[in-house]
mmCIF file of the N, C-alpha and C atoms, coordinates in Angstrom:
data_MODEL
# 
_entry.id   MODEL 
# 
loop_
_atom_site.group_PDB 
_atom_site.id 
_atom_site.type_symbol 
_atom_site.label_atom_id 
_atom_site.label_alt_id 
_atom_site.label_comp_id 
_atom_site.label_asym_id 
_atom_site.label_entity_id 
_atom_site.label_seq_id 
_atom_site.pdbx_PDB_ins_code 
_atom_site.Cartn_x 
_atom_site.Cartn_y 
_atom_site.Cartn_z 
_atom_site.occupancy 
_atom_site.B_iso_or_equiv 
_atom_site.pdbx_formal_charge 
_atom_site.auth_seq_id 
_atom_site.auth_comp_id 
_atom_site.auth_asym_id 
_atom_site.auth_atom_id 
_atom_site.pdbx_PDB_model_num 
ATOM 1   N N  . MET A 1 1  ? 103.125 110.207 99.831  1.00 0.00 ? 1  MET A N  1 
ATOM 2   C CA . MET A 1 1  ? 104.056 111.301 99.815  1.00 0.00 ? 1  MET A CA 1 
ATOM 3   C C  . MET A 1 1  ? 103.433 112.463 100.583 1.00 0.00 ? 1  MET A C  1 
ATOM 4   N N  . VAL A 1 2  ? 104.195 113.049 101.476 1.00 0.00 ? 2  VAL A N  1 
ATOM 5   C CA . VAL A 1 2  ? 103.763 114.227 102.228 1.00 0.00 ? 2  VAL A CA 1 
ATOM 6   C C  . VAL A 1 2  ? 104.564 115.409 101.695 1.00 0.00 ? 2  VAL A C  1 
ATOM 7   N N  . THR A 1 3  ? 103.852 116.484 101.339 1.00 0.00 ? 3  THR A N  1 
ATOM 8   C CA . THR A 1 3  ? 104.498 117.656 100.770 1.00 0.00 ? 3  THR A CA 1 
ATOM 9   C C  . THR A 1 3  ? 103.783 118.925 101.229 1.00 0.00 ? 3  THR A C  1 
ATOM 10  N N  . SER A 1 4  ? 104.482 120.038 101.125 1.00 0.00 ? 4  SER A N  1 
ATOM 11  C CA . SER A 1 4  ? 103.836 121.323 101.387 1.00 0.00 ? 4  SER A CA 1 
ATOM 12  C C  . SER A 1 4  ? 103.625 122.080 100.072 1.00 0.00 ? 4  SER A C  1 
ATOM 13  N N  . ASP A 1 5  ? 103.918 121.443 98.943  1.00 0.00 ? 5  ASP A N  1 
ATOM 14  C CA . ASP A 1 5  ? 103.708 122.051 97.627  1.00 0.00 ? 5  ASP A CA 1 
ATOM 15  C C  . ASP A 1 5  ? 102.222 121.980 97.281  1.00 0.00 ? 5  ASP A C  1 
ATOM 16  N N  . GLN A 1 6  ? 101.510 123.067 97.548  1.00 0.00 ? 6  GLN A N  1 
ATOM 17  C CA . GLN A 1 6  ? 100.068 123.085 97.373  1.00 0.00 ? 6  GLN A CA 1 
ATOM 18  C C  . GLN A 1 6  ? 99.649  123.132 95.904  1.00 0.00 ? 6  GLN A C  1 
ATOM 19  N N  . ASN A 1 7  ? 100.577 123.356 95.004  1.00 0.00 ? 7  ASN A N  1 
ATOM 20  C CA . ASN A 1 7  ? 100.259 123.399 93.581  1.00 0.00 ? 7  ASN A CA 1 
ATOM 21  C C  . ASN A 1 7  ? 100.558 122.094 92.856  1.00 0.00 ? 7  ASN A C  1 
ATOM 22  N N  . MET A 1 8  ? 101.131 121.134 93.549  1.00 0.00 ? 8  MET A N  1 
ATOM 23  C CA . MET A 1 8  ? 101.555 119.906 92.906  1.00 0.00 ? 8  MET A CA 1 
ATOM 24  C C  . MET A 1 8  ? 100.413 119.223 92.147  1.00 0.00 ? 8  MET A C  1 
ATOM 25  N N  . SER A 1 9  ? 99.247  119.170 92.743  1.00 0.00 ? 9  SER A N  1 
ATOM 26  C CA . SER A 1 9  ? 98.144  118.475 92.084  1.00 0.00 ? 9  SER A CA 1 
ATOM 27  C C  . SER A 1 9  ? 97.696  119.201 90.819  1.00 0.00 ? 9  SER A C  1 
ATOM 28  N N  . TYR A 1 10 ? 98.014  120.491 90.685  1.00 0.00 ? 10 TYR A N  1 
ATOM 29  C CA . TYR A 1 10 ? 97.674  121.247 89.480  1.00 0.00 ? 10 TYR A CA 1 
ATOM 30  C C  . TYR A 1 10 ? 98.790  121.183 88.441  1.00 0.00 ? 10 TYR A C  1 
ATOM 31  N N  . GLN A 1 11 ? 100.021 120.980 88.890  1.00 0.00 ? 11 GLN A N  1 
ATOM 32  C CA . GLN A 1 11 ? 101.174 121.000 87.993  1.00 0.00 ? 11 GLN A CA 1 
ATOM 33  C C  . GLN A 1 11 ? 101.506 119.627 87.427  1.00 0.00 ? 11 GLN A C  1 
ATOM 34  N N  . GLN A 1 12 ? 101.087 118.592 88.109  1.00 0.00 ? 12 GLN A N  1 
ATOM 35  C CA . GLN A 1 12 ? 101.429 117.226 87.711  1.00 0.00 ? 12 GLN A CA 1 
ATOM 36  C C  . GLN A 1 12 ? 100.162 116.419 87.478  1.00 0.00 ? 12 GLN A C  1 
ATOM 37  N N  . ASN A 1 13 ? 100.220 115.492 86.539  1.00 0.00 ? 13 ASN A N  1 
ATOM 38  C CA . ASN A 1 13 ? 99.122  114.562 86.338  1.00 0.00 ? 13 ASN A CA 1 
ATOM 39  C C  . ASN A 1 13 ? 99.367  113.373 87.263  1.00 0.00 ? 13 ASN A C  1 
ATOM 40  N N  . LEU A 1 14 ? 98.664  113.358 88.374  1.00 0.00 ? 14 LEU A N  1 
ATOM 41  C CA . LEU A 1 14 ? 98.909  112.336 89.397  1.00 0.00 ? 14 LEU A CA 1 
ATOM 42  C C  . LEU A 1 14 ? 97.963  111.145 89.277  1.00 0.00 ? 14 LEU A C  1 
ATOM 43  N N  . LYS A 1 15 ? 97.001  111.201 88.354  1.00 0.00 ? 15 LYS A N  1 
ATOM 44  C CA . LYS A 1 15 ? 96.004  110.133 88.252  1.00 0.00 ? 15 LYS A CA 1 
ATOM 45  C C  . LYS A 1 15 ? 96.617  108.785 87.912  1.00 0.00 ? 15 LYS A C  1 
ATOM 46  N N  . SER A 1 16 ? 97.660  108.782 87.114  1.00 0.00 ? 16 SER A N  1 
ATOM 47  C CA . SER A 1 16 ? 98.266  107.511 86.708  1.00 0.00 ? 16 SER A CA 1 
ATOM 48  C C  . SER A 1 16 ? 99.362  107.055 87.677  1.00 0.00 ? 16 SER A C  1 
ATOM 49  N N  . ARG A 1 17 ? 99.593  107.809 88.714  1.00 0.00 ? 17 ARG A N  1 
ATOM 50  C CA . ARG A 1 17 ? 100.645 107.472 89.690  1.00 0.00 ? 17 ARG A CA 1 
ATOM 51  C C  . ARG A 1 17 ? 100.125 106.496 90.733  1.00 0.00 ? 17 ARG A C  1 
ATOM 52  N N  . LYS A 1 18 ? 101.030 105.751 91.301  1.00 0.00 ? 18 LYS A N  1 
ATOM 53  C CA . LYS A 1 18 ? 100.670 104.782 92.335  1.00 0.00 ? 18 LYS A CA 1 
ATOM 54  C C  . LYS A 1 18 ? 101.036 105.293 93.713  1.00 0.00 ? 18 LYS A C  1 
ATOM 55  N N  . LEU A 1 19 ? 100.897 106.595 93.907  1.00 0.00 ? 19 LEU A N  1 
ATOM 56  C CA . LEU A 1 19 ? 101.241 107.149 95.213  1.00 0.00 ? 19 LEU A CA 1 
ATOM 57  C C  . LEU A 1 19 ? 100.042 107.876 95.792  1.00 0.00 ? 19 LEU A C  1 
ATOM 58  N N  . ALA A 1 20 ? 100.080 108.051 97.076  1.00 0.00 ? 20 ALA A N  1 
ATOM 59  C CA . ALA A 1 20 ? 99.073  108.846 97.778  1.00 0.00 ? 20 ALA A CA 1 
ATOM 60  C C  . ALA A 1 20 ? 99.716  110.181 98.099  1.00 0.00 ? 20 ALA A C  1 
ATOM 61  N N  . LEU A 1 21 ? 98.924  111.236 98.062  1.00 0.00 ? 21 LEU A N  1 
ATOM 62  C CA . LEU A 1 21 ? 99.457  112.566 98.287  1.00 0.00 ? 21 LEU A CA 1 
ATOM 63  C C  . LEU A 1 21 ? 98.757  113.197 99.484  1.00 0.00 ? 21 LEU A C  1 
ATOM 64  N N  . VAL A 1 22 ? 99.566  113.629 100.455 1.00 0.00 ? 22 VAL A N  1 
ATOM 65  C CA . VAL A 1 22 ? 99.070  114.376 101.612 1.00 0.00 ? 22 VAL A CA 1 
ATOM 66  C C  . VAL A 1 22 ? 99.748  115.738 101.544 1.00 0.00 ? 22 VAL A C  1 
ATOM 67  N N  . VAL A 1 23 ? 98.938  116.780 101.351 1.00 0.00 ? 23 VAL A N  1 
ATOM 68  C CA . VAL A 1 23 ? 99.470  118.129 101.174 1.00 0.00 ? 23 VAL A CA 1 
ATOM 69  C C  . VAL A 1 23 ? 99.237  118.940 102.447 1.00 0.00 ? 23 VAL A C  1 
ATOM 70  N N  . LEU A 1 24 ? 100.303 119.526 102.942 1.00 0.00 ? 24 LEU A N  1 
ATOM 71  C CA . LEU A 1 24 ? 100.232 120.346 104.143 1.00 0.00 ? 24 LEU A CA 1 
ATOM 72  C C  . LEU A 1 24 ? 99.847  121.775 103.781 1.00 0.00 ? 24 LEU A C  1 
ATOM 73  N N  . GLY A 1 25 ? 99.028  122.392 104.594 1.00 0.00 ? 25 GLY A N  1 
ATOM 74  C CA . GLY A 1 25 ? 98.581  123.758 104.361 1.00 0.00 ? 25 GLY A CA 1 
ATOM 75  C C  . GLY A 1 25 ? 99.620  124.809 104.700 1.00 0.00 ? 25 GLY A C  1 
ATOM 76  N N  . SER A 1 26 ? 100.781 124.399 105.176 1.00 0.00 ? 26 SER A N  1 
ATOM 77  C CA . SER A 1 26 ? 101.844 125.327 105.527 1.00 0.00 ? 26 SER A CA 1 
ATOM 78  C C  . SER A 1 26 ? 103.179 124.601 105.470 1.00 0.00 ? 26 SER A C  1 
ATOM 79  N N  . ASN A 1 27 ? 104.242 125.353 105.294 1.00 0.00 ? 27 ASN A N  1 
ATOM 80  C CA . ASN A 1 27 ? 105.584 124.784 105.398 1.00 0.00 ? 27 ASN A CA 1 
ATOM 81  C C  . ASN A 1 27 ? 106.367 125.459 106.519 1.00 0.00 ? 27 ASN A C  1 
ATOM 82  N N  . ILE A 1 28 ? 105.660 126.172 107.371 1.00 0.00 ? 28 ILE A N  1 
ATOM 83  C CA . ILE A 1 28 ? 106.286 126.866 108.497 1.00 0.00 ? 28 ILE A CA 1 
ATOM 84  C C  . ILE A 1 28 ? 106.302 125.918 109.692 1.00 0.00 ? 28 ILE A C  1 
ATOM 85  N N  . TRP A 1 29 ? 107.497 125.527 110.106 1.00 0.00 ? 29 TRP A N  1 
ATOM 86  C CA . TRP A 1 29 ? 107.647 124.488 111.117 1.00 0.00 ? 29 TRP A CA 1 
ATOM 87  C C  . TRP A 1 29 ? 106.830 124.700 112.392 1.00 0.00 ? 29 TRP A C  1 
ATOM 88  N N  . PRO A 1 30 ? 106.813 125.877 113.009 1.00 0.00 ? 30 PRO A N  1 
ATOM 89  C CA . PRO A 1 30 ? 106.013 126.044 114.231 1.00 0.00 ? 30 PRO A CA 1 
ATOM 90  C C  . PRO A 1 30 ? 104.519 125.773 114.011 1.00 0.00 ? 30 PRO A C  1 
ATOM 91  N N  . ILE A 1 31 ? 104.049 125.948 112.780 1.00 0.00 ? 31 ILE A N  1 
ATOM 92  C CA . ILE A 1 31 ? 102.652 125.632 112.476 1.00 0.00 ? 31 ILE A CA 1 
ATOM 93  C C  . ILE A 1 31 ? 102.509 124.143 112.202 1.00 0.00 ? 31 ILE A C  1 
ATOM 94  N N  . VAL A 1 32 ? 103.408 123.589 111.388 1.00 0.00 ? 32 VAL A N  1 
ATOM 95  C CA . VAL A 1 32 ? 103.342 122.170 111.013 1.00 0.00 ? 32 VAL A CA 1 
ATOM 96  C C  . VAL A 1 32 ? 103.435 121.273 112.245 1.00 0.00 ? 32 VAL A C  1 
ATOM 97  N N  . ILE A 1 33 ? 104.320 121.576 113.164 1.00 0.00 ? 33 ILE A N  1 
ATOM 98  C CA . ILE A 1 33 ? 104.536 120.725 114.339 1.00 0.00 ? 33 ILE A CA 1 
ATOM 99  C C  . ILE A 1 33 ? 103.272 120.576 115.180 1.00 0.00 ? 33 ILE A C  1 
ATOM 100 N N  . ASN A 1 34 ? 102.399 121.579 115.139 1.00 0.00 ? 34 ASN A N  1 
ATOM 101 C CA . ASN A 1 34 ? 101.147 121.500 115.890 1.00 0.00 ? 34 ASN A CA 1 
ATOM 102 C C  . ASN A 1 34 ? 100.123 120.568 115.259 1.00 0.00 ? 34 ASN A C  1 
ATOM 103 N N  . HIS A 1 35 ? 100.399 120.069 114.061 1.00 0.00 ? 35 HIS A N  1 
ATOM 104 C CA . HIS A 1 35 ? 99.463  119.209 113.344 1.00 0.00 ? 35 HIS A CA 1 
ATOM 105 C C  . HIS A 1 35 ? 100.025 117.793 113.150 1.00 0.00 ? 35 HIS A C  1 
ATOM 106 N N  . GLY A 1 36 ? 100.995 117.436 113.972 1.00 0.00 ? 36 GLY A N  1 
ATOM 107 C CA . GLY A 1 36 ? 101.656 116.138 113.833 1.00 0.00 ? 36 GLY A CA 1 
ATOM 108 C C  . GLY A 1 36 ? 100.705 114.956 113.862 1.00 0.00 ? 36 GLY A C  1 
ATOM 109 N N  . ALA A 1 37 ? 99.748  114.960 114.771 1.00 0.00 ? 37 ALA A N  1 
ATOM 110 C CA . ALA A 1 37 ? 98.810  113.841 114.881 1.00 0.00 ? 37 ALA A CA 1 
ATOM 111 C C  . ALA A 1 37 ? 97.933  113.739 113.637 1.00 0.00 ? 37 ALA A C  1 
ATOM 112 N N  . GLU A 1 38 ? 97.488  114.870 113.110 1.00 0.00 ? 38 GLU A N  1 
ATOM 113 C CA . GLU A 1 38 ? 96.641  114.851 111.911 1.00 0.00 ? 38 GLU A CA 1 
ATOM 114 C C  . GLU A 1 38 ? 97.439  114.408 110.683 1.00 0.00 ? 38 GLU A C  1 
ATOM 115 N N  . ILE A 1 39 ? 98.687  114.841 110.585 1.00 0.00 ? 39 ILE A N  1 
ATOM 116 C CA . ILE A 1 39 ? 99.543  114.425 109.471 1.00 0.00 ? 39 ILE A CA 1 
ATOM 117 C C  . ILE A 1 39 ? 99.736  112.909 109.510 1.00 0.00 ? 39 ILE A C  1 
ATOM 118 N N  . THR A 1 40 ? 100.042 112.393 110.682 1.00 0.00 ? 40 THR A N  1 
ATOM 119 C CA . THR A 1 40 ? 100.229 110.952 110.841 1.00 0.00 ? 40 THR A CA 1 
ATOM 120 C C  . THR A 1 40 ? 98.962  110.191 110.488 1.00 0.00 ? 40 THR A C  1 
ATOM 121 N N  . SER A 1 41 ? 97.832  110.682 110.956 1.00 0.00 ? 41 SER A N  1 
ATOM 122 C CA . SER A 1 41 ? 96.552  110.036 110.694 1.00 0.00 ? 41 SER A CA 1 
ATOM 123 C C  . SER A 1 41 ? 96.239  109.998 109.198 1.00 0.00 ? 41 SER A C  1 
ATOM 124 N N  . LYS A 1 42 ? 96.415  111.127 108.523 1.00 0.00 ? 42 LYS A N  1 
ATOM 125 C CA . LYS A 1 42 ? 96.149  111.187 107.077 1.00 0.00 ? 42 LYS A CA 1 
ATOM 126 C C  . LYS A 1 42 ? 97.117  110.312 106.297 1.00 0.00 ? 42 LYS A C  1 
ATOM 127 N N  . ALA A 1 43 ? 98.382  110.308 106.696 1.00 0.00 ? 43 ALA A N  1 
ATOM 128 C CA . ALA A 1 43 ? 99.370  109.471 106.013 1.00 0.00 ? 43 ALA A CA 1 
ATOM 129 C C  . ALA A 1 43 ? 99.062  107.994 106.216 1.00 0.00 ? 43 ALA A C  1 
ATOM 130 N N  . ASP A 1 44 ? 98.676  107.611 107.418 1.00 0.00 ? 44 ASP A N  1 
ATOM 131 C CA . ASP A 1 44 ? 98.334  106.213 107.696 1.00 0.00 ? 44 ASP A CA 1 
ATOM 132 C C  . ASP A 1 44 ? 97.091  105.761 106.927 1.00 0.00 ? 44 ASP A C  1 
ATOM 133 N N  . ALA A 1 45 ? 96.146  106.682 106.713 1.00 0.00 ? 45 ALA A N  1 
ATOM 134 C CA . ALA A 1 45 ? 94.891  106.355 106.034 1.00 0.00 ? 45 ALA A CA 1 
ATOM 135 C C  . ALA A 1 45 ? 95.008  106.436 104.508 1.00 0.00 ? 45 ALA A C  1 
ATOM 136 N N  . ALA A 1 46 ? 96.093  106.973 104.010 1.00 0.00 ? 46 ALA A N  1 
ATOM 137 C CA . ALA A 1 46 ? 96.248  107.174 102.570 1.00 0.00 ? 46 ALA A CA 1 
ATOM 138 C C  . ALA A 1 46 ? 96.303  105.843 101.825 1.00 0.00 ? 46 ALA A C  1 
ATOM 139 N N  . THR A 1 47 ? 95.663  105.835 100.675 1.00 0.00 ? 47 THR A N  1 
ATOM 140 C CA . THR A 1 47 ? 95.693  104.667 99.803  1.00 0.00 ? 47 THR A CA 1 
ATOM 141 C C  . THR A 1 47 ? 96.182  105.104 98.424  1.00 0.00 ? 47 THR A C  1 
ATOM 142 N N  . GLN A 1 48 ? 96.591  104.154 97.637  1.00 0.00 ? 48 GLN A N  1 
ATOM 143 C CA . GLN A 1 48 ? 97.122  104.434 96.306  1.00 0.00 ? 48 GLN A CA 1 
ATOM 144 C C  . GLN A 1 48 ? 96.187  105.358 95.531  1.00 0.00 ? 48 GLN A C  1 
ATOM 145 N N  . GLY A 1 49 ? 96.709  106.469 95.049  1.00 0.00 ? 49 GLY A N  1 
ATOM 146 C CA . GLY A 1 49 ? 95.936  107.413 94.259  1.00 0.00 ? 49 GLY A CA 1 
ATOM 147 C C  . GLY A 1 49 ? 95.115  108.412 95.057  1.00 0.00 ? 49 GLY A C  1 
ATOM 148 N N  . SER A 1 50 ? 95.176  108.357 96.388  1.00 0.00 ? 50 SER A N  1 
ATOM 149 C CA . SER A 1 50 ? 94.363  109.270 97.194  1.00 0.00 ? 50 SER A CA 1 
ATOM 150 C C  . SER A 1 50 ? 95.042  110.627 97.344  1.00 0.00 ? 50 SER A C  1 
ATOM 151 N N  . PHE A 1 51 ? 94.230  111.615 97.705  1.00 0.00 ? 51 PHE A N  1 
ATOM 152 C CA . PHE A 1 51 ? 94.702  112.981 97.912  1.00 0.00 ? 51 PHE A CA 1 
ATOM 153 C C  . PHE A 1 51 ? 94.057  113.509 99.179  1.00 0.00 ? 51 PHE A C  1 
ATOM 154 N N  . ALA A 1 52 ? 94.846  114.110 100.057 1.00 0.00 ? 52 ALA A N  1 
ATOM 155 C CA . ALA A 1 52 ? 94.317  114.733 101.275 1.00 0.00 ? 52 ALA A CA 1 
ATOM 156 C C  . ALA A 1 52 ? 95.028  116.066 101.475 1.00 0.00 ? 52 ALA A C  1 
ATOM 157 N N  . PHE A 1 53 ? 94.252  117.071 101.839 1.00 0.00 ? 53 PHE A N  1 
ATOM 158 C CA . PHE A 1 53 ? 94.812  118.387 102.142 1.00 0.00 ? 53 PHE A CA 1 
ATOM 159 C C  . PHE A 1 53 ? 94.551  118.683 103.605 1.00 0.00 ? 53 PHE A C  1 
ATOM 160 N N  . ILE A 1 54 ? 95.565  119.120 104.327 1.00 0.00 ? 54 ILE A N  1 
ATOM 161 C CA . ILE A 1 54 ? 95.430  119.430 105.743 1.00 0.00 ? 54 ILE A CA 1 
ATOM 162 C C  . ILE A 1 54 ? 95.475  120.944 105.916 1.00 0.00 ? 54 ILE A C  1 
ATOM 163 N N  . GLU A 1 55 ? 94.347  121.506 106.309 1.00 0.00 ? 55 GLU A N  1 
ATOM 164 C CA . GLU A 1 55 ? 94.278  122.943 106.587 1.00 0.00 ? 55 GLU A CA 1 
ATOM 165 C C  . GLU A 1 55 ? 95.150  123.255 107.802 1.00 0.00 ? 55 GLU A C  1 
ATOM 166 N N  . MET A 1 56 ? 95.913  124.307 107.697 1.00 0.00 ? 56 MET A N  1 
ATOM 167 C CA . MET A 1 56 ? 96.773  124.731 108.805 1.00 0.00 ? 56 MET A CA 1 
ATOM 168 C C  . MET A 1 56 ? 96.672  126.237 108.955 1.00 0.00 ? 56 MET A C  1 
ATOM 169 N N  . PRO A 1 57 ? 95.586  126.709 109.564 1.00 0.00 ? 57 PRO A N  1 
ATOM 170 C CA . PRO A 1 57 ? 95.437  128.155 109.702 1.00 0.00 ? 57 PRO A CA 1 
ATOM 171 C C  . PRO A 1 57 ? 96.503  128.734 110.618 1.00 0.00 ? 57 PRO A C  1 
ATOM 172 N N  . LEU A 1 58 ? 96.880  129.956 110.318 1.00 0.00 ? 58 LEU A N  1 
ATOM 173 C CA . LEU A 1 58 ? 97.831  130.654 111.181 1.00 0.00 ? 58 LEU A CA 1 
ATOM 174 C C  . LEU A 1 58 ? 97.162  130.910 112.517 1.00 0.00 ? 58 LEU A C  1 
ATOM 175 N N  . THR A 1 59 ? 97.867  130.630 113.567 1.00 0.00 ? 59 THR A N  1 
ATOM 176 C CA . THR A 1 59 ? 97.335  130.935 114.886 1.00 0.00 ? 59 THR A CA 1 
ATOM 177 C C  . THR A 1 59 ? 97.786  132.335 115.260 1.00 0.00 ? 59 THR A C  1 
ATOM 178 N N  . PRO A 1 60 ? 96.907  133.118 115.851 1.00 0.00 ? 60 PRO A N  1 
ATOM 179 C CA . PRO A 1 60 ? 97.314  134.476 116.204 1.00 0.00 ? 60 PRO A CA 1 
ATOM 180 C C  . PRO A 1 60 ? 98.440  134.479 117.229 1.00 0.00 ? 60 PRO A C  1 
ATOM 181 N N  . LYS A 1 61 ? 99.325  135.420 117.068 1.00 0.00 ? 61 LYS A N  1 
ATOM 182 C CA . LYS A 1 61 ? 100.435 135.549 118.024 1.00 0.00 ? 61 LYS A CA 1 
ATOM 183 C C  . LYS A 1 61 ? 99.872  136.077 119.346 1.00 0.00 ? 61 LYS A C  1 
ATOM 184 N N  . PRO A 1 62 ? 100.391 135.579 120.463 1.00 0.00 ? 62 PRO A N  1 
ATOM 185 C CA . PRO A 1 62 ? 99.928  136.093 121.746 1.00 0.00 ? 62 PRO A CA 1 
ATOM 186 C C  . PRO A 1 62 ? 100.268 137.566 121.895 1.00 0.00 ? 62 PRO A C  1 
ATOM 187 N N  . ARG A 1 63 ? 99.372  138.286 122.481 1.00 0.00 ? 63 ARG A N  1 
ATOM 188 C CA . ARG A 1 63 ? 99.616  139.708 122.706 1.00 0.00 ? 63 ARG A CA 1 
ATOM 189 C C  . ARG A 1 63 ? 100.472 139.899 123.938 1.00 0.00 ? 63 ARG A C  1 
ATOM 190 N N  . ARG A 1 64 ? 101.373 140.828 123.849 1.00 0.00 ? 64 ARG A N  1 
ATOM 191 C CA . ARG A 1 64 ? 102.202 141.159 125.002 1.00 0.00 ? 64 ARG A CA 1 
ATOM 192 C C  . ARG A 1 64 ? 101.501 142.238 125.810 1.00 0.00 ? 64 ARG A C  1 
ATOM 193 N N  . ASN A 1 65 ? 101.538 142.087 127.097 1.00 0.00 ? 65 ASN A N  1 
ATOM 194 C CA . ASN A 1 65 ? 101.002 143.121 127.965 1.00 0.00 ? 65 ASN A CA 1 
ATOM 195 C C  . ASN A 1 65 ? 102.076 144.192 128.149 1.00 0.00 ? 65 ASN A C  1 
ATOM 196 N N  . SER A 1 66 ? 101.737 145.435 127.821 1.00 0.00 ? 66 SER A N  1 
ATOM 197 C CA . SER A 1 66 ? 102.732 146.495 127.969 1.00 0.00 ? 66 SER A CA 1 
ATOM 198 C C  . SER A 1 66 ? 102.418 147.402 129.112 1.00 0.00 ? 66 SER A C  1 
# 
């Protein structure tokens, strides 16, 4: 399961579940789209009961020349 709910692992007891959890560090599409390869890689590598968090730091906005 891929989610952007960063609190899910604290709110739910996932140890007895048969799913893998990949948590995105952002739910902002322009940020998420830049991490497509890493999301795919983590999802492909996930195994039953595993947990992976993908850091998605905000990239600085380009400065406009005035």
